[in-house]
C-alpha positions as CSV (number, residue, x, y, z in Angstrom):
1,M,42.0,221.7,-70.3
2,K,40.9,222.2,-74.3
3,I,42.4,219.9,-77.0
4,I,44.9,223.0,-77.8
5,D,46.3,222.6,-74.4
6,W,46.7,218.7,-74.6
7,Y,48.2,219.1,-78.0
8,I,50.9,221.8,-76.8
9,L,51.6,219.8,-73.2
10,K,52.1,216.6,-74.9
11,R,54.4,218.1,-77.2
12,Y,56.1,219.8,-74.4
13,L,57.0,216.8,-72.3
14,A,57.4,214.5,-75.1
15,T,59.8,216.9,-76.5
16,F,61.8,217.5,-73.3
17,F,62.0,213.5,-72.4
18,V,63.2,212.7,-75.9
19,M,65.8,215.3,-75.6
20,L,66.9,213.6,-72.4
21,L,66.7,210.3,-74.1
22,L,68.9,211.5,-77.1
23,F,71.4,213.4,-74.9
24,I,72.1,210.9,-72.1
25,P,73.5,207.9,-74.4
26,I,75.6,210.7,-76.3
27,G,77.2,211.5,-72.9
28,I,77.5,208.0,-71.9
29,V,79.1,207.0,-75.1
30,I,81.6,209.9,-74.1
31,D,82.4,209.1,-71.0
32,V,82.9,205.6,-71.8
33,S,85.5,206.6,-74.4
34,E,87.3,208.4,-71.9
35,K,87.2,206.0,-69.2
36,I,87.5,202.6,-70.9
37,N,91.0,202.2,-70.4
38,K,91.3,202.8,-66.9
39,I,88.1,200.7,-66.0
40,L,89.7,197.9,-68.1
41,A,93.2,198.3,-66.4
42,K,91.9,198.3,-63.1
43,K,89.5,195.2,-63.6
44,V,86.3,196.9,-62.3
45,P,83.3,194.6,-62.0
46,F,81.0,195.0,-64.4
47,L,78.0,195.6,-61.7
48,Q,80.1,198.3,-60.2
49,V,80.4,199.7,-63.7
50,A,76.6,199.6,-64.3
51,A,75.7,201.2,-61.0
52,Y,78.3,204.2,-61.9
53,Y,76.3,204.7,-65.3
54,G,73.1,204.3,-63.2
55,D,74.3,207.1,-61.3
56,F,75.8,209.0,-64.1
57,T,72.5,209.1,-66.1
58,I,71.1,211.0,-63.2
59,Y,73.7,212.9,-62.4
60,F,74.2,214.3,-65.9
61,A,70.5,214.7,-66.8
62,N,70.5,217.0,-63.6
63,L,73.3,218.8,-64.8
64,L,72.1,219.5,-68.2
65,F,68.5,220.1,-67.2
66,P,68.1,223.9,-68.2
67,I,69.9,223.4,-71.4
68,L,67.6,220.7,-72.4
69,L,64.4,222.1,-71.2
70,F,65.2,225.4,-72.9
71,L,66.4,223.7,-76.4
72,S,63.5,221.0,-76.6
73,V,60.7,224.2,-76.0
74,I,62.6,226.2,-78.6
75,W,62.4,223.5,-80.9
76,F,58.9,222.2,-81.0
77,T,57.4,225.8,-80.2
78,S,59.7,226.9,-83.8
79,K,57.7,224.0,-85.4
80,L,54.3,225.0,-84.7
81,A,55.5,228.6,-85.8
82,N,56.9,227.4,-89.0
83,N,53.6,225.3,-89.6
84,T,51.8,228.5,-89.0
85,E,50.1,226.9,-86.1
86,I,50.5,229.5,-83.7
87,I,49.3,232.1,-86.1
88,A,46.1,229.9,-86.5
89,I,45.9,229.5,-82.6
90,L,45.9,233.4,-82.0
91,S,43.7,234.1,-84.8
92,S,40.7,232.2,-83.3
93,G,40.8,234.7,-80.4
94,I,43.2,233.1,-78.1
95,S,45.2,235.8,-76.2
96,F,49.1,235.1,-76.2
97,T,48.6,234.6,-72.2
98,R,46.2,231.7,-72.6
99,F,48.3,230.4,-75.2
100,L,51.1,230.1,-72.4
101,R,49.1,228.1,-70.0
102,P,49.9,224.6,-71.1
103,Y,53.5,225.6,-71.3
104,I,53.2,226.7,-67.7
105,I,51.7,223.5,-66.8
106,G,54.5,221.4,-68.4
107,A,56.8,223.7,-66.5
108,S,55.2,223.0,-63.4
109,F,55.1,219.5,-63.6
110,I,58.9,219.9,-64.7
111,S,59.8,221.8,-61.5
112,I,58.3,219.7,-59.2
113,L,60.2,216.9,-60.8
114,A,63.3,218.6,-60.5
115,L,62.5,219.6,-57.0
116,L,62.2,216.0,-56.1
117,M,65.3,214.8,-57.7
118,G,67.3,217.6,-56.2
119,F,66.0,216.7,-52.8
120,F,66.3,212.9,-52.5
121,F,67.7,211.2,-56.0
122,V,70.7,213.4,-57.3
123,P,72.5,213.7,-54.0
124,K,72.7,209.5,-53.5
125,A,73.4,209.4,-57.6
126,S,76.3,212.0,-56.8
127,K,77.7,210.3,-54.3
128,G,77.8,206.8,-56.3
129,F,79.1,208.8,-59.3
130,N,82.0,210.6,-57.2
131,D,82.8,207.2,-55.2
132,F,83.5,205.4,-58.3
133,R,85.6,207.9,-59.6
134,Y,87.8,208.3,-56.7
135,T,88.1,204.7,-56.2
136,Y,88.6,203.6,-59.5
137,L,89.7,206.6,-61.9
138,K,91.8,208.8,-60.1
139,S,95.2,208.8,-59.2
140,N,96.7,208.9,-55.5
141,S,97.2,212.7,-56.2
142,E,93.8,213.7,-57.6
143,I,92.1,211.5,-54.2
144,R,93.4,213.8,-52.1
145,Q,91.4,216.8,-53.1
146,S,91.0,218.4,-49.9
147,Q,94.2,220.7,-48.8
148,D,94.7,222.8,-45.8
149,V,91.5,221.8,-44.2
150,Y,91.2,224.2,-40.8
151,K,87.6,223.8,-38.9
152,Q,86.5,224.9,-35.7
153,I,84.8,221.7,-34.2
154,S,83.7,223.1,-30.9
155,D,83.4,226.5,-28.8
156,N,87.2,226.0,-28.0
157,E,88.6,222.9,-30.2
158,Y,90.0,223.5,-33.8
159,I,91.7,221.1,-36.1
160,Y,93.8,221.2,-39.0
161,V,94.8,218.4,-41.8
162,S,97.2,219.3,-44.9
163,S,95.2,216.8,-46.8
164,F,92.1,214.2,-47.0
165,N,91.8,211.0,-48.9
166,Y,87.9,210.8,-48.9
167,I,88.0,207.0,-50.1
168,T,90.4,205.8,-47.5
169,R,89.4,208.4,-44.6
170,T,93.0,209.3,-44.2
171,G,94.3,212.5,-43.4
172,Y,97.9,213.7,-43.2
173,N,99.5,216.2,-40.7
174,F,96.8,216.4,-38.2
175,N,96.6,219.1,-35.8
176,L,94.2,219.6,-32.7
177,E,94.5,222.5,-30.4
178,K,92.2,223.1,-27.6
179,F,91.9,226.6,-25.9
180,K,90.8,227.4,-22.4
181,D,90.2,231.2,-21.4
182,N,91.7,232.0,-24.7
183,K,94.9,230.2,-23.6
184,L,96.3,227.1,-25.1
185,E,95.5,224.0,-23.1
186,Y,97.1,221.4,-25.4
187,K,98.0,220.3,-28.7
188,I,97.5,217.0,-30.4
189,N,100.0,216.5,-33.5
190,A,100.0,213.4,-35.7
191,S,101.5,212.5,-39.1
192,Q,98.6,210.5,-40.1
193,I,94.8,210.1,-38.9
194,K,92.8,207.3,-40.0
195,W,89.1,206.9,-39.5
196,R,87.8,203.3,-38.1
197,E,84.5,202.5,-39.1
198,K,83.8,199.6,-36.4
199,D,84.1,202.0,-33.3
200,S,83.5,205.5,-34.9
201,S,87.3,206.0,-33.7
202,Y,90.7,207.8,-35.1
203,V,94.0,205.9,-35.1
204,L,97.0,208.5,-35.0
205,A,100.1,207.5,-36.2
206,G,103.2,209.5,-35.0
207,Y,101.2,210.9,-32.0
208,T,102.6,213.8,-29.8
209,K,100.6,215.9,-27.2
210,R,101.9,219.0,-25.7
211,T,100.2,220.0,-22.4
212,V,100.9,223.7,-21.5
213,G,101.5,224.1,-17.8
214,A,102.2,227.4,-15.7
215,M,105.3,225.5,-14.4
216,G,106.4,223.8,-17.9
217,D,104.9,221.8,-20.7
218,Q,104.2,218.2,-20.5
219,L,105.1,215.9,-23.6
220,E,103.7,212.7,-24.4
221,S,104.1,210.7,-27.7
222,A,103.1,207.0,-28.7
223,N,103.9,205.4,-32.3
224,R,100.2,204.7,-32.6
225,K,97.1,206.2,-30.4
226,V,93.5,205.4,-30.5
227,F,91.1,208.4,-29.9
228,K,87.4,209.5,-30.4
229,F,87.0,212.9,-31.6
230,N,84.0,215.4,-32.1
231,F,83.8,215.3,-35.7
232,K,83.4,213.0,-38.6
233,P,85.1,212.4,-41.8
234,D,82.5,214.4,-43.7
235,D,83.8,217.3,-41.9
236,L,87.2,217.0,-43.7
237,T,85.8,216.0,-47.2
238,P,85.9,218.6,-49.9
239,T,83.4,220.9,-49.3
240,I,81.1,220.8,-52.6
241,Y,81.7,217.2,-53.0
242,A,80.1,216.4,-49.3
243,A,77.5,219.1,-50.1
244,E,76.4,217.4,-53.2
245,T,75.8,213.9,-51.7
246,M,73.5,215.1,-48.9
247,T,69.7,215.0,-49.1
248,L,68.0,218.2,-48.1
249,G,67.8,217.1,-44.4
250,E,71.0,216.0,-44.3
251,L,72.7,219.1,-45.5
252,N,70.2,221.5,-43.2
253,D,71.5,219.4,-40.2
254,F,75.0,219.8,-41.5
255,I,74.4,223.4,-42.2
256,E,73.4,224.3,-38.9
257,K,76.1,222.1,-37.4
258,E,78.9,224.1,-39.4
259,K,77.3,227.6,-38.1
260,A,77.4,226.5,-34.6
261,R,81.3,225.7,-35.3
262,G,81.8,229.0,-37.1
263,S,83.0,227.1,-40.1
264,G,84.4,229.5,-42.7
265,N,83.1,227.4,-45.8
266,I,79.6,227.9,-44.8
267,N,78.7,229.9,-47.9
268,A,79.7,226.7,-50.2
269,Y,76.8,224.6,-48.4
270,L,74.5,227.5,-48.7
271,V,75.2,227.6,-52.5
272,V,74.2,223.9,-53.1
273,K,71.3,224.2,-50.8
274,Y,69.9,227.5,-52.6
275,K,70.5,225.5,-56.0
276,K,68.0,222.7,-55.1
277,Y,65.1,225.7,-55.0
278,S,66.3,227.9,-57.6
279,I,66.8,225.4,-60.5
280,P,63.1,224.2,-60.5
281,I,62.2,227.9,-60.5
282,S,64.5,228.5,-63.9
283,A,62.1,226.1,-65.5
284,F,59.3,228.7,-65.6
285,I,62.0,231.3,-66.8
286,L,63.5,229.5,-69.4
287,T,60.1,227.9,-70.6
288,I,58.6,231.9,-71.0
289,I,62.0,233.0,-72.6
290,A,61.9,230.0,-75.2
291,V,58.3,230.7,-76.1
292,A,58.9,234.5,-76.4
293,V,61.8,234.0,-78.5
294,S,60.5,231.1,-80.9
295,A,56.6,231.9,-81.5
296,M,57.4,234.3,-84.0
297,K,58.0,232.6,-87.6
298,R,61.3,234.1,-89.0
299,R,63.0,234.6,-92.1
300,G,66.0,232.1,-91.1
301,G,63.6,229.6,-89.6
302,M,64.3,227.3,-86.8
303,G,67.9,227.4,-87.2
304,V,67.9,231.1,-86.3
305,N,65.8,230.3,-83.1
306,L,68.1,227.1,-82.1
307,A,71.0,229.6,-82.4
308,M,69.5,232.6,-80.2
309,G,68.2,229.8,-77.6
310,I,71.7,227.9,-77.5
311,G,73.3,231.6,-77.0
312,L,70.9,232.4,-74.0
313,A,71.0,229.0,-72.4
314,F,74.7,229.2,-72.4
315,T,74.7,232.4,-71.0
316,F,72.3,231.6,-68.1
317,I,74.8,228.5,-67.5
318,F,78.0,231.0,-67.3
319,F,75.9,233.2,-64.9
320,D,75.0,230.4,-63.0
321,K,78.6,229.2,-62.7
322,V,80.2,232.7,-62.2
323,F,78.1,233.5,-59.4
324,G,78.0,230.4,-57.6
325,T,81.5,230.6,-57.4
326,M,81.9,234.3,-56.4
327,A,79.6,233.2,-53.4
328,E,81.9,230.3,-52.3
329,K,85.2,232.5,-52.6
330,S,84.2,236.1,-52.0
331,S,81.7,238.2,-49.7
332,I,78.6,238.1,-52.0
333,P,75.8,236.8,-49.9
334,P,75.1,232.9,-51.3
335,L,71.2,233.8,-51.8
336,I,71.7,236.8,-54.1
337,A,74.6,235.1,-56.3
338,V,72.1,231.8,-56.9
339,W,69.0,233.7,-57.4
340,F,71.1,236.4,-59.5
341,P,70.6,234.3,-62.8
342,N,67.0,233.9,-62.3
343,I,66.2,237.4,-61.2
344,T,68.1,238.7,-64.3
345,F,66.5,236.1,-66.9
346,G,63.3,236.7,-65.0
347,I,63.4,240.4,-66.3
348,L,64.6,239.2,-69.9
349,A,61.5,236.8,-69.7
350,I,59.0,239.6,-68.7
351,F,60.7,242.3,-71.6
352,L,60.6,239.3,-74.3
353,L,56.9,238.1,-73.5
354,R,55.7,241.7,-73.5
355,N,57.2,242.3,-77.2
356,A,55.9,238.6,-78.5
357,K,52.2,240.0,-77.2
358,R,52.6,242.4,-79.7
């Protein structure tokens, strides 16, 4: 690598990490101002709060990654353009494609970092972040976030709960139906179901069982009954919440299990999985767009470039959120929905790059 490559690469990485260091404390301050009353009211231990903001830092950085990368590239590239450094570099005989090399190297480094974070670190941070919120900051009505969960747990067994509390591992209005040769064999009802960690069993309160027979049904009831079922509390957890807290290997295993069960919520898990791969690729696309937009010296200076950059960045985020939600709630294939923003902005990047070369 030449001196100019090192110069641009160091500016690329330094500006990006400085952006992170500037915006993360702002995010923490805003979050503290919103939650300090609840934290003090519930007397949350200091170590729990410190661990929460450690997880918050990783979670928040991953959330703002595309915007911060985009703005940082526009920022320092606009400064190069305003100082006529880019004109001097290109006038020396270096092509625009060659000028892009250190940017691509920087984007590669950031992409690998984002990939590793998304596979291993962000899921753990997401779990700690959400656990803290649902343990200390949410009301009881907000904690019961999963509503009307209906799942197939085997070839002939189906379960239903009207609501599920992730923190207490407690469900309400539980039903289990088992079929044989497409006919109902028995049905279990309970007003409450609670996971018991010590022996991986469930305690059913208000238990009743109706077994269908040829000569009449048999009824069984008890105030309390202990069972071992073929499902875990994670199967009753809000879909996105559970998916966000799984590493890549755990998520792949869970998706295979859900496919075997014929789950109707499989698209939500696939969206989270595909985003782990699409976000790092967006680093290259956003870098190219940022360079193409800001490499030209404009009459309005850096302000015009930043305004264009902020508009494009939020448009990218808008596309990402809208198509992700559509994949979860409609019949759009998750792979197409997740990659549509990258494909669209990739085409835009090629168009802007061709104009910038001229």
